[in-house]
PLY file of the C-alpha trace (Angstrom):
ply
format ascii 1.0
element vertex 153
property float x
property float y
property float z
element edge 152
property int vertex1
property int vertex2
end_header
-12.11 -25.38 -10.93
-11.55 -21.66 -10.71
-10.03 -19.78 -13.61
-8.71 -16.27 -13.30
-10.14 -15.60 -9.85
-8.81 -16.26 -6.42
-10.67 -18.17 -3.78
-13.26 -16.08 -1.90
-11.57 -16.77 1.48
-8.24 -15.50 0.11
-10.03 -12.33 -0.94
-11.57 -12.11 2.54
-8.02 -12.37 4.04
-6.84 -9.64 1.66
-9.65 -7.37 2.90
-8.90 -8.19 6.52
-5.23 -7.30 6.13
-6.03 -4.18 4.17
-8.50 -3.06 6.88
-5.79 -3.62 9.51
-3.42 -1.46 7.48
-6.10 1.19 7.05
-6.87 1.32 10.75
-3.16 1.45 11.57
-2.68 4.48 9.31
-5.73 6.27 10.63
-4.72 5.78 14.22
-0.95 6.06 13.68
-0.32 2.67 15.21
1.85 -0.22 14.11
-0.29 -2.95 12.46
0.73 -5.40 15.22
-0.74 -2.97 17.78
-3.99 -2.82 15.80
-4.04 -6.65 15.63
-3.56 -6.78 19.41
-6.31 -4.19 20.02
-8.75 -5.99 17.72
-7.99 -9.35 19.24
-8.37 -12.80 17.85
-12.19 -12.97 18.03
-12.70 -9.60 16.25
-10.18 -10.51 13.58
-12.04 -13.82 13.03
-15.30 -11.87 12.75
-13.79 -9.45 10.19
-12.41 -12.37 8.21
-15.73 -14.25 8.27
-17.79 -11.20 7.31
-15.26 -9.58 4.99
-17.56 -9.76 1.95
-20.14 -7.74 3.89
-17.65 -5.19 5.28
-15.98 -4.86 1.86
-19.23 -3.61 0.37
-19.48 -0.84 2.95
-17.46 2.38 3.19
-14.05 1.61 4.63
-14.01 4.81 6.68
-17.21 3.81 8.42
-16.09 0.21 8.92
-12.71 1.28 10.39
-14.45 3.86 12.60
-16.68 1.15 14.00
-13.75 -1.10 14.89
-11.65 1.79 16.25
-14.50 2.69 18.57
-15.58 -0.87 19.43
-12.00 -1.93 20.30
-11.01 1.36 21.92
-8.03 1.84 19.60
-6.18 5.02 20.76
-4.11 7.31 18.61
-0.50 6.34 18.53
2.61 8.03 17.13
3.77 5.57 14.45
3.61 7.27 11.11
5.44 5.38 8.42
3.43 7.24 5.79
4.77 10.68 6.79
8.30 9.27 7.14
8.19 7.77 3.66
10.51 9.55 1.26
9.16 7.70 -1.77
5.82 6.65 -3.16
3.61 5.38 -0.36
2.05 1.95 -0.90
-1.72 1.91 -0.47
-3.37 0.01 2.34
-4.49 -2.36 -0.40
-0.89 -2.92 -1.46
0.16 -3.73 2.03
-2.88 -5.93 2.56
-1.81 -8.00 -0.42
1.74 -8.42 0.95
0.38 -9.63 4.29
-2.21 -11.87 2.63
0.46 -13.74 0.68
2.71 -14.10 3.72
-0.17 -15.37 5.86
-1.22 -17.94 3.30
2.37 -19.25 3.19
2.59 -19.32 7.02
-0.75 -21.13 7.13
0.34 -23.74 4.62
3.82 -24.30 6.09
2.85 -24.30 9.79
-0.55 -25.96 9.40
-2.32 -23.19 11.27
-5.73 -21.75 10.77
-5.75 -18.52 8.86
-6.47 -16.33 11.89
-3.63 -17.93 13.91
-1.32 -17.52 10.88
-2.35 -13.84 10.70
-1.46 -13.34 14.38
1.84 -15.09 13.90
2.74 -13.05 10.79
1.92 -9.66 12.32
3.89 -10.58 15.49
6.95 -11.64 13.49
10.08 -9.55 12.93
9.30 -9.43 9.20
6.32 -7.17 9.95
8.72 -4.32 10.88
10.45 -4.77 7.51
7.19 -4.70 5.64
6.19 -1.47 7.43
9.44 0.38 6.50
8.25 2.08 3.36
11.69 3.61 2.76
13.06 0.14 2.02
12.16 -2.00 -0.92
11.27 -5.04 1.20
7.50 -4.69 1.06
7.47 -5.14 -2.68
9.94 -8.01 -2.76
8.59 -11.25 -4.14
6.41 -13.26 -1.73
8.94 -16.11 -1.51
11.68 -13.75 -0.30
9.35 -12.23 2.30
8.40 -15.69 3.52
12.05 -16.84 3.56
12.84 -13.74 5.67
9.94 -14.63 7.96
11.31 -18.18 8.31
14.74 -16.70 8.99
13.43 -14.69 11.95
13.39 -11.41 10.09
16.92 -11.61 8.71
16.92 -11.11 4.92
18.74 -13.80 3.00
0 1
1 2
2 3
3 4
4 5
5 6
6 7
7 8
8 9
9 10
10 11
11 12
12 13
13 14
14 15
15 16
16 17
17 18
18 19
19 20
20 21
21 22
22 23
23 24
24 25
25 26
26 27
27 28
28 29
29 30
30 31
31 32
32 33
33 34
34 35
35 36
36 37
37 38
38 39
39 40
40 41
41 42
42 43
43 44
44 45
45 46
46 47
47 48
48 49
49 50
50 51
51 52
52 53
53 54
54 55
55 56
56 57
57 58
58 59
59 60
60 61
61 62
62 63
63 64
64 65
65 66
66 67
67 68
68 69
69 70
70 71
71 72
72 73
73 74
74 75
75 76
76 77
77 78
78 79
79 80
80 81
81 82
82 83
83 84
84 85
85 86
86 87
87 88
88 89
89 90
90 91
91 92
92 93
93 94
94 95
95 96
96 97
97 98
98 99
99 100
100 101
101 102
102 103
103 104
104 105
105 106
106 107
107 108
108 109
109 110
110 111
111 112
112 113
113 114
114 115
115 116
116 117
117 118
118 119
119 120
120 121
121 122
122 123
123 124
124 125
125 126
126 127
127 128
128 129
129 130
130 131
131 132
132 133
133 134
134 135
135 136
136 137
137 138
138 139
139 140
140 141
141 142
142 143
143 144
144 145
145 146
146 147
147 148
148 149
149 150
150 151
151 152
């Protein structure tokens, strides 16, 4: 029984989602575009080795994946467009982690498949709009919106 700590694999998912957010910001791409560029196999590798990558410098880790997966610079800059306090890549990683765990449980998918589904859903655009309050809504509301095909309840 664990007390006060989350499961290691949940923490690995948190790091994976935070790295996706970090790469998206560095390359000015939507997170879904980063997910597509990384691909299922690379995302599975990041998730499986997250404890190793997490102990390294995130700039170096992200540079390696940007180069390895040939991620080009885009023109999506939700950070520059934000009129309020910008959530960190860790904040956004936590939002996606919670959503993905709910998708995995509800749809009985593996975590990587649930990740792909979540990032390709309409709710991802809502999470990435930092001028709205959606990204810091409670996890159940975000999941309900996901289930409602991106239409807030």
